[in-house]
C-alpha positions in Angstrom: 0.0 0.0 0.0 1.4 3.3 -1.0 0.9 6.7 0.5 -1.3 9.5 -0.6 0.4 12.8 -0.6 -2.2 15.5 -0.8 -0.1 18.7 -0.8 3.4 19.8 -0.1 4.3 23.5 0.3 7.7 25.1 0.8 8.7 26.6 4.2 8.2 30.1 2.9 4.5 29.4 2.1 3.8 27.1 5.0 2.6 29.8 7.4 0.4 31.5 4.7 -1.0 28.1 3.5 -1.6 26.8 7.0 -4.2 29.5 7.4 -5.6 29.2 3.9 -5.4 25.4 3.4 -8.1 23.3 5.1 -6.9 19.9 6.2 -9.4 17.3 5.0 -11.3 15.4 7.7 -9.4 12.3 8.8 -6.0 13.8 8.0 -3.2 15.7 9.9 -0.2 17.9 9.0 3.4 17.2 9.6 6.4 19.4 8.7 9.4 17.3 7.7 13.1 18.3 7.1 16.3 19.0 8.8 16.6 22.7 7.6 13.9 23.5 5.1 10.6 22.0 6.2 8.1 20.5 3.8 4.4 20.2 4.7 2.8 16.8 4.4 -0.9 16.1 4.8 -1.3 12.5 5.9 -4.3 10.2 6.8 -4.9 9.7 10.5 -4.6 6.0 10.0 -0.8 6.4 9.8 -0.8 7.1 13.5 -1.7 3.5 14.2 1.3 2.0 12.4 4.2 0.9 14.7 6.8 2.4 12.3 5.2 5.8 12.4 4.7 5.6 16.2 8.4 4.8 16.5 9.4 7.8 14.5 7.2 10.0 16.7 8.7 8.5 19.8 12.2 9.2 18.6 11.3 12.7 17.6 9.8 13.4 21.1 12.8 11.9 22.9 15.3 14.0 20.9 13.5 17.2 20.2 10.3 17.3 22.3 7.0 18.3 20.8 7.5 22.1 20.4 5.6 23.0 17.2 6.6 26.5 16.1 5.0 26.0 12.7 1.6 25.0 14.2 1.9 21.3 13.2 3.9 18.3 14.1 7.5 18.9 13.2 9.7 15.9 12.4 13.4 16.8 11.9 14.5 14.0 9.6 15.4 14.0 5.9 12.5 14.1 3.5 13.9 10.9 1.8 13.8 8.9 5.1 10.3 10.2 5.8 8.9 9.4 2.3 10.6 5.9 2.5 8.9 5.3 5.8 5.4 6.4 4.8 5.6 4.6 1.5 6.0 1.4 3.4 2.9 1.9 5.5 
């Protein structure tokens, strides 16, 4: 099963789009990247997967859950993140 990527916006537009873009019911937003953050809209069902839960736990242990962009921030490379969610 692949992943559905609804929308990605650059960091410059993330704040403007977060106010203008409505997240569909049953989805949540994460910002991914080590320096430049990309916005991913993901189905809530991903929260049940052990691999995704492990990533969230590692993120919490290392960086806490301070969300200056208004969404979940995961400071890993985009490539690692897309590999993970494509396997869900």
